[in-house]
N, C-alpha and C positions, 0 to 999 in steps of 0.2 A: 482561330477557335480559343478560347481561353475557358481554364481550369481554374479560374478563379473562383473563391466560393461553393467548388463541389465537396471540402474534404478528401479532395483527390490523394494527397499522401498519406493517409490514414487506409485509406480503400487500397492504396498499392502495397503499404507495407503488409498489411492484413492477407492481402494475395498471396504476395511472395512467401511469409511463414507458413501459410497454411498451404501453400506446393511443397515447401521444404527446400524454398533454393536460398541461398545466399545472396549480399547483393552482388557480389562478384560474379555471380553465377547468372543470374538474370542479364547484367551488365553486357556479358559477353555476345557478342558479335551484333551490338546495339546502341550501346556507349560506355562509358566508363564508369567506375565503381563511387566515383565521388560525387557523378552525376546523378545515380539513382539514390544515394544521399540525402540527396539536394533536393531532389524528385520528393522523396518520403518526408522532408521537412517542410515541404513548400517553398524551399528558396529559391527556386526556380521550377518550369514545367517543362516537358516531355513536346519535340514538334509531335505534329500529326502522326509523322511517319513513326518516328519511336516510340509511339504508344498504340499503334496499330500493330509492331514486333515483339511490344512488352504483354499486349495482349494475349497473341500466338501464344509465344511460350510460356506463358500463364494459364494458357488455352481455355481460356473465358472470352467473351464477345467482346465487341468493343464498347460496346452498350453499357458494359458491368459500369464501368467508369463514372457512366453519367448517370444509370438510373438508380443505383445506391444513393447517388446524392441528390438527386433530384427528379423532382417529375416534369423541368421543362425540357423535354425530348427533342425539342426543335434542334438545341444546340447539336446535338447526335448529328442529325441531318447533315448539318452546315459541315460536322467535322468528317463525316463520310465523303460527300461532294469534295471537299478540299482535298482528302486523301486521292479520290480519284482523278481531282486534277494533276497530282505530284505526280502520278504513275504515270498520267499521258502525256506529259511534260519528258518523261525519263522512256516514253513509247513500250513502257512495260504492259502490256497490252491482256498478257496471261494474270496478271495480280488483278486489275481493273476487274476483270469477265468473275475471279474468284470475287470479288467484293459483291457485285452484281447480283449473280445466285443466292449470296448468300441475303440478301435484302430485298430481293425483287417480290420479295410474299409479305415483307414487313409494313404495316398497316400503316406507318408513317410515311412510306413511300408511294404511297395510292393519292397522296395532297398531289393535283394536277400538275405544281412546279417540281418539286423531285421527281415524278413518274417521270416526266418529257426529259429529265436529266440521265435519268439510267435508260430509256430506250433510246437515246441519244448516242449515249459510250456503248450501249450493248450493238447498235448498227454500227459503232468502228471497229467495236471488236470480233465480230462476223466476218467483217471483212480482213481484220489483219490476223484472224487466228485461223481462220477457214479460207477464207480464199474467194465467199460469195458474194460477188459484187453485186447483183441483183437485189438476193435479202439482205444486204445493208444498205441499199438504197432504201429501200421499203421501208426499211426501220427507220430508216431518219425521215422519211416523209411522212412515214407514222408520227413520229415525234413532232416534227415541224407543223403537222394542222393538229396538234393537241390546243394550238394555241392562235395560229393562223389563220387569221381573215383574208381571201382572195385581194378584197377591196380599200386594205389600208398598208399603210406601209410595216415593214418589219421592226418588230425589236432587237436588240442587241445581241438575245439569247437566240431568236428564231435568225440572224443573221452568220452568228458561230454555228448553228446546225447546217444552214444553207452551202459554208464555206466548208463544214466537212464533206460535205454532197461532194462539192468541187475539187477537194484534195483526193475521194477515193477514186472520182472519175478521173483526175489525173495521174493516180499510180497504175491504172485498171488502160492506159493508155489510150482512153476518148480525151485526148488531148482539145479540139475543140470543142466538146460538151464542156470541159471542164474549164476553159477558158470564158464560156459563156456564163456560166454560173460565178465565175471570180469575180468578173466584171458586172453582172448581178447584184455581186454581195457587196461590193463596192460602191455601187449606186446607190444601194439602199443605206448601208453607210453614211454616207457623205450626208443622205438627207436628214439623220438623226441631229436633233439639237446639242446633244451631248456624247459620249463615246466615254465609258466610265473604264473599259478596260482598252487601251491602246495598244496592248498585244494582238487586238483580232486586225487592225491595219494592216500590221504587220505580216502577222498568217497570211491576211487577201495578197498583198502585195508581193511577199515572198512565190505562194503558189501560182501565182499569174505569173511572176518571171519564170519559175521554173518549166510551167505547160508552153508557154512561148518559147525558152531556149529548145525545147525539144520539137518544138514542129519548127526548129531551124528560124524562126524570126527574132535573131540575136539583137538587133537593135531595138525593137518592141520592147524587149526583155531589159535593155538596159535601163530605160527611162521607170519600169516599177523599180527594179533595185536602186536606182535613185533617190527615187521616194522613200522607198524603205531607209535605206542607210541616213536618209535626210530627217526621217521621224527619230530612228535611234538616237540621233543628234540631239535633237530637238526635246525629246521626250526622256533625256538621258537613263534610256533603256538598250541594256545588251541584251535583249531578247533576239535571238536570228541575225545578229550585229555582223557574226562571223560567217554565217551560212547567205549572208545578202553581198557581201563582199567575195566570197568565192564562186558565188553566181557570177558576178561581174567580172571576175577575170577569167571566167571559164566563158563568159559570152565575147570576151576582146581575143582571146585566143584561138575560138571560131572565127573571126572576122580577119584573122591574119597577124593582130596587132600582139605579138605574142609578148614583149616589152613591159607594154602596158597591162595583161595578164597575167604576167607574174609576179607583176608587183602588188596587183589587189589577193593575187593567190598569198603570199607571202602574207599581208595583211591579214588574212583570214588564218594563218597557222598563230600569228602574235596573239590574237585574240583568242582563239581556242587554248592554246596556252593560257592565257591570262586566267579563264573561267575554268582551267585545269582538266580540258575536257581530252583528254588523252586520245578517245577514242578516235574524234574526230579530225586530229591533229595528225593523225596516221593516214586516215582516211583521203583527208586535204592532199598531203605529203607526197602519201603514192599516185592521187590524181594529177597533180601537178606534174609528176615527174612523166607519165603515161599522156598528158595531151602534150609536154613540148616535147615528148620524142617523136612524137608522131605528125606536127605542125611543117 
């Protein structure tokens, strides 16, 4: 997302002044006061997350910053989808649901691509916020069928939706179904001439490894963990890197190879520390203590 050319600085300043806020008051909980000053001078631009928080504090819609400055609202839709992706990475499903509720009647999101994106993420939220697997899978299936034709191979977006189905089946305990869907997604992805987002490989490989571990198929799980780790290294991508090391370590411990398992778990902790992911540092440390205690 780029705000260059939108006269963003003046829109932000006038909105702040109208609301009666100082730079420091607007910045609180979002960024530094210096950042606000630089935003208003357009010396730099906020992230989409910062923009969303500023819009909330100023009590304006996010598209306020786009519609005043330009009729090209396509950029607004892109900004919204990027914000949803960010919250998905953070597993903040309540924030995603709030955005969907605000945007689902927006005519801009009636376009097939954007509508599919919203329905897809509505399906994800339905499971993680309401625990309704059946309705969730129904929404994901609806999103998939907006573009997918049975006789043709899947697009990258469609494979992502299929992967979401697999993840929800895994998290619901339908492990055999999850493995089937993950393997279908992996086969479809392998058939694409080019994959734009390499993280899709990692989501599938990690999810498949998790499902196989839960089925106590630890040796098979290790194969997909190894493929995921190799992909992270090859692509120079830290996405799910720590999680894959954790899953590998857990598998080795379950197979009775405690020392090797501990080695991988310690590497997972190190990776999470480098990523400043204290939540996962604590989680893996606690799990490591429990797993080693009962082995």
